[in-house]
C-alpha positions as CSV (number, residue, x, y, z in Angstrom):
1,M,24.4,5.2,6.0
2,M,23.6,5.9,2.4
3,G,26.9,7.8,2.0
4,D,29.0,4.9,3.0
5,T,30.9,3.1,0.1
6,V,32.1,-0.5,-0.5
7,E,35.1,-1.7,-2.5
8,S,34.6,-1.1,-6.2
9,Y,34.4,-4.0,-8.7
10,G,37.3,-4.1,-11.1
11,A,38.0,-0.5,-12.3
12,L,34.8,0.9,-11.0
13,K,35.0,3.9,-8.6
14,S,33.8,3.3,-5.1
15,L,30.0,2.7,-4.9
16,P,27.4,3.5,-2.4
17,K,26.9,0.7,0.1
18,R,23.2,1.1,0.2
19,V,20.8,2.6,-2.4
20,K,17.1,3.8,-1.9
21,I,14.8,2.8,-4.8
22,V,11.7,5.0,-5.4
23,E,9.2,2.7,-7.0
24,V,7.2,4.9,-9.5
25,G,5.2,2.3,-11.3
26,P,1.9,2.8,-9.7
27,R,2.0,6.6,-10.7
28,D,4.4,7.3,-13.4
29,G,4.1,3.8,-14.8
30,L,0.3,3.5,-15.1
31,Q,-0.6,7.1,-15.8
32,A,-0.2,6.8,-19.5
33,E,-2.2,3.5,-19.9
34,K,-5.1,4.0,-22.2
35,T,-7.3,1.3,-20.7
36,Q,-8.5,2.3,-17.3
37,V,-6.8,0.2,-14.6
38,S,-9.2,-0.5,-11.7
39,T,-8.7,1.0,-8.2
40,Q,-8.5,-2.6,-6.8
41,V,-5.6,-3.5,-9.1
42,K,-3.7,-0.3,-8.2
43,V,-4.2,-0.9,-4.5
44,E,-3.0,-4.5,-4.9
45,L,0.1,-3.4,-6.8
46,V,1.0,-0.9,-4.1
47,N,0.4,-3.4,-1.3
48,R,2.6,-6.0,-3.1
49,L,5.4,-3.3,-3.5
50,S,5.2,-2.3,0.1
51,S,5.5,-6.0,1.2
52,A,8.6,-6.2,-1.0
53,G,10.4,-3.7,1.1
54,F,10.4,-0.5,-0.8
55,E,11.2,2.7,1.4
56,N,9.4,5.1,-1.0
57,I,6.5,4.4,-3.4
58,E,5.0,6.9,-5.8
59,V,1.3,5.9,-5.4
60,T,-0.7,8.4,-7.6
61,S,-1.4,12.0,-8.7
62,F,-3.9,14.4,-7.4
63,V,-4.5,16.0,-10.8
64,S,-7.6,16.8,-12.8
65,P,-9.2,13.7,-14.2
66,K,-9.7,15.7,-17.4
67,W,-6.0,15.8,-18.0
68,V,-5.0,12.4,-16.6
69,P,-8.1,10.1,-16.4
70,Q,-6.0,7.2,-15.1
71,M,-5.4,9.0,-11.8
72,G,-9.0,10.0,-11.3
73,D,-9.3,7.6,-8.4
74,A,-6.4,9.0,-6.4
75,A,-8.4,9.5,-3.3
76,D,-9.8,6.0,-3.3
77,V,-6.4,4.5,-3.9
78,M,-4.8,6.4,-1.0
79,A,-7.8,5.4,1.3
80,S,-7.5,1.8,0.5
81,I,-3.8,0.8,0.6
82,N,-2.4,-1.0,3.4
83,R,0.2,1.4,4.9
84,R,3.5,0.1,6.4
85,D,5.7,1.8,8.9
86,R,8.8,3.6,7.5
87,V,7.4,3.5,4.0
88,I,7.1,6.9,2.3
89,Y,3.9,7.0,0.2
90,S,4.4,9.9,-2.5
91,V,1.8,11.6,-4.7
92,L,2.2,14.1,-7.5
93,T,0.6,17.6,-6.7
94,P,0.6,20.3,-9.5
95,N,-1.3,22.9,-7.5
96,L,-2.9,23.8,-4.2
97,R,-6.1,21.8,-4.8
98,G,-3.9,18.8,-5.5
99,L,-2.1,19.4,-2.3
100,E,-5.3,19.5,-0.4
101,G,-6.1,16.1,-1.8
102,A,-2.7,14.8,-0.8
103,I,-3.2,16.0,2.8
104,E,-6.6,14.5,2.9
105,G,-5.2,11.3,1.6
106,R,-2.4,11.2,4.3
107,A,0.4,11.3,1.8
108,D,3.9,11.4,3.3
109,E,5.5,13.3,0.3
110,V,4.4,15.6,-2.4
111,V,6.1,15.9,-5.7
112,I,6.3,19.0,-7.8
113,F,7.7,19.0,-11.3
114,G,9.3,21.3,-13.9
115,A,11.6,20.9,-16.9
116,A,15.2,21.7,-17.8
117,S,13.9,22.5,-21.3
118,E,12.0,25.7,-22.1
119,A,10.5,24.1,-25.2
120,F,9.3,21.1,-23.1
121,S,7.9,23.3,-20.4
122,Q,5.8,25.3,-23.0
123,R,4.5,22.2,-24.8
124,N,3.8,20.2,-21.6
125,I,2.3,22.8,-19.3
126,N,2.0,25.9,-21.5
127,C,4.4,28.2,-19.5
128,S,8.1,29.0,-19.1
129,I,10.3,27.3,-16.6
130,A,10.4,30.4,-14.4
131,E,6.5,30.7,-14.5
132,S,6.1,26.9,-13.7
133,V,8.4,27.2,-10.6
134,S,6.6,30.4,-9.4
135,R,3.3,28.3,-9.5
136,F,4.8,26.0,-7.0
137,V,5.8,28.6,-4.5
138,P,2.4,28.3,-2.6
139,V,2.2,24.6,-2.9
140,A,5.7,24.2,-1.5
141,K,5.0,26.6,1.3
142,A,1.8,24.8,2.3
143,A,3.4,21.4,2.1
144,K,6.1,22.4,4.4
145,E,3.7,24.0,6.9
146,A,1.7,20.6,6.7
147,G,4.9,18.7,7.7
148,L,5.1,16.9,4.3
149,R,8.3,15.9,2.5
150,L,8.7,17.9,-0.7
151,R,10.4,16.4,-3.7
152,G,11.1,18.3,-7.0
153,S,11.3,16.3,-10.2
154,I,13.1,17.8,-13.4
155,S,12.2,16.6,-16.7
156,C,14.5,16.5,-19.8
157,C,17.9,16.9,-18.0
158,F,19.8,15.0,-20.9
159,G,17.7,16.0,-23.9
160,C,14.4,17.3,-25.1
161,P,12.1,15.9,-27.9
162,Y,11.5,19.5,-29.1
163,Q,14.7,21.4,-28.6
164,G,17.2,18.5,-28.7
165,E,20.2,19.2,-26.5
166,V,19.7,20.7,-23.0
167,S,22.6,22.6,-21.4
168,V,24.1,21.6,-18.1
169,A,23.5,25.3,-17.2
170,S,19.7,24.9,-17.6
171,V,19.7,21.7,-15.4
172,L,21.6,23.7,-12.6
173,D,19.3,26.6,-12.9
174,I,16.1,24.7,-12.2
175,I,17.8,22.7,-9.5
176,A,18.8,25.9,-7.7
177,R,15.2,27.1,-8.0
178,F,13.8,24.0,-6.6
179,A,16.3,24.2,-3.8
180,E,15.0,27.6,-2.9
181,L,11.5,26.2,-2.6
182,G,12.8,23.8,0.2
183,C,12.8,20.5,-1.7
184,D,14.1,17.6,0.4
185,E,15.1,15.6,-2.7
186,I,15.5,16.6,-6.4
187,D,15.1,14.1,-9.2
188,I,17.3,14.5,-12.3
189,A,15.3,12.7,-15.0
190,D,16.1,11.4,-18.5
191,T,12.5,11.7,-19.6
192,I,13.1,10.4,-23.3
193,G,16.0,8.0,-22.5
194,V,18.6,9.8,-24.7
195,G,21.3,10.3,-22.1
196,T,24.7,8.5,-22.1
197,A,26.9,7.5,-19.2
198,G,29.6,10.3,-19.9
199,Q,26.8,12.9,-20.1
200,V,25.2,11.6,-16.9
201,S,28.5,11.8,-14.9
202,D,29.0,15.4,-16.1
203,V,25.5,16.4,-15.1
204,V,25.6,14.7,-11.8
205,R,29.1,16.1,-10.9
206,A,27.8,19.7,-11.8
207,A,24.6,19.2,-9.9
208,S,26.4,18.1,-6.8
209,G,27.9,21.5,-6.7
210,V,24.6,23.2,-6.2
211,F,22.7,20.7,-4.3
212,P,23.7,17.9,-1.7
213,I,24.6,14.7,-3.6
214,E,22.8,12.6,-1.0
215,R,19.5,14.4,-1.8
216,L,19.8,14.1,-5.6
217,S,18.2,11.0,-7.4
218,G,18.5,9.6,-10.9
219,H,15.3,8.9,-12.9
220,F,16.2,7.0,-16.2
221,H,14.2,5.8,-19.1
222,D,15.4,3.0,-21.3
223,T,14.6,4.1,-24.8
224,Y,18.1,3.6,-26.2
225,G,19.0,0.9,-23.7
226,Q,21.2,3.2,-21.7
227,A,19.3,3.3,-18.4
228,L,21.5,0.7,-16.5
229,P,24.8,2.1,-17.7
230,N,23.6,5.6,-16.8
231,I,22.5,4.4,-13.3
232,L,26.1,2.8,-12.9
233,A,27.7,6.2,-14.0
234,A,25.5,8.1,-11.4
235,L,26.4,5.6,-8.7
236,Q,30.1,6.3,-9.4
237,E,29.4,9.9,-9.0
238,G,27.9,9.3,-5.5
239,I,24.1,9.2,-6.2
240,S,22.3,6.8,-4.0
241,I,18.6,7.3,-4.8
242,F,17.2,6.0,-8.0
243,H,13.6,5.8,-9.5
244,S,12.4,2.7,-11.3
245,S,9.1,1.2,-12.4
246,V,8.1,-2.5,-11.8
247,A,7.9,-4.4,-15.0
248,G,9.2,-1.3,-16.9
249,L,5.8,0.4,-16.9
250,G,5.4,3.7,-18.3
251,G,6.7,5.9,-21.2
252,C,6.9,9.5,-22.4
253,P,3.8,10.6,-24.4
254,Y,5.7,13.5,-25.7
255,A,8.5,11.5,-27.4
256,R,7.6,9.1,-30.3
257,G,9.2,5.8,-29.6
258,A,10.2,6.5,-26.0
259,T,10.0,3.4,-23.9
260,G,9.1,3.2,-20.2
261,N,11.2,3.9,-17.1
262,V,13.9,1.4,-16.3
263,A,12.5,-1.8,-14.8
264,T,12.9,-2.2,-11.2
265,E,13.7,-5.9,-11.4
266,D,16.6,-5.0,-13.8
267,V,18.0,-2.4,-11.5
268,L,17.8,-4.7,-8.5
269,Y,19.5,-7.5,-10.4
270,M,22.4,-5.1,-11.2
271,L,22.6,-3.7,-7.6
272,N,22.5,-7.2,-6.2
273,G,25.4,-8.2,-8.4
274,L,27.3,-5.2,-7.3
275,G,26.9,-6.1,-3.6
276,I,24.8,-2.9,-2.9
277,E,22.0,-3.2,-0.3
278,T,18.5,-2.1,-1.0
279,G,16.4,-4.0,1.5
280,I,14.0,-5.0,-1.3
281,D,13.1,-8.6,-2.1
282,L,13.7,-9.2,-5.8
283,N,11.5,-12.3,-6.0
284,Q,8.5,-10.3,-4.6
285,V,9.1,-7.5,-7.1
286,I,9.2,-10.1,-10.0
287,A,5.9,-11.4,-8.8
288,A,4.4,-7.9,-8.6
289,G,5.7,-7.2,-12.1
290,D,4.2,-10.4,-13.4
291,F,0.9,-9.4,-11.6
292,I,0.5,-6.0,-13.1
293,S,1.7,-7.1,-16.6
294,Q,-1.2,-9.7,-16.7
295,Q,-3.8,-7.4,-15.2
296,I,-3.2,-4.8,-17.9
297,N,-2.6,-7.4,-20.6
298,K,0.8,-5.9,-21.5
299,A,4.2,-7.6,-22.0
300,N,6.4,-7.4,-19.1
301,G,9.1,-4.9,-19.8
302,S,11.9,-6.3,-17.4
303,R,14.5,-8.5,-19.0
304,A,15.5,-9.8,-15.7
305,G,12.0,-10.3,-14.5
306,R,11.1,-12.4,-17.7
307,A,14.3,-14.4,-17.5
308,L,13.8,-15.3,-13.8
309,L,10.2,-16.1,-14.2
310,A,11.1,-18.4,-17.0
311,R,13.8,-20.1,-15.0
312,T,11.3,-20.6,-12.2
313,E,8.8,-22.1,-14.4
314,A,11.3,-24.4,-16.1
315,I,12.4,-25.7,-12.6
316,G,8.9,-26.1,-11.7
317,C,8.2,-28.2,-14.9
318,S,11.2,-30.4,-14.2
319,N,10.0,-31.4,-10.7
């Protein structure tokens, strides 16, 4: 069970025995790419990730192509992927029209989103936090009626590019609002990657007081190189669901200099070293990261991925 623990390493607290990784590369990772990624490449990426053993993959967004052109082929992608049993295929749905697309596309889970920062909410979606949550009431209701899982994603839980610090109280407030909507999971996201391990521990500990810890997830960006320490801090507080992006794809368009999501390969390398089960084949993920990096002509953002690829190539050359 996900809540079981294993003996800690050194002075570490007890850690979860098993962790679920939500792979967000196909959606959160690719959505900000300026060059259009073909439907065929997106489908191939999702299929490779499914084969690698992920339990949950964030595939695409049913949003207006006017605002997110990269996701304009959402219906085609969902219709073309090779679905595997026991894999949750998630999509972002900002409104009822998006939810209709998700249902038609046979999504297993829909994702709604908000922010813990009023300034970010106003700059990102032109409304207050309260207004943003109220817009999701009919979406959440319809999703539940359709039998879909509902996930709430909260941006800027550890800092905002516009207002700076974000209080723990603000994070707890929107968690409570999303809980009232019936969210099955709630993501605590460090959108611009400014959080530190101590801060993460404080926020997660407080969040677990208003929402079950086993249904909270951590979503960390690596702008300041703190994503892995932050994941470890969250693990020690009992979180056993984390988001990551193959090859470190992604980034925050609202924060200058913000790098992408933490690389899935790096997270898996750390978890493997801690003896934590994921059910995911690291070698297959490394191959998927190499594939998508070449397809979009972008440097692979995973340190572990690059190192292990180089080692494999070196061994191949010596034979």
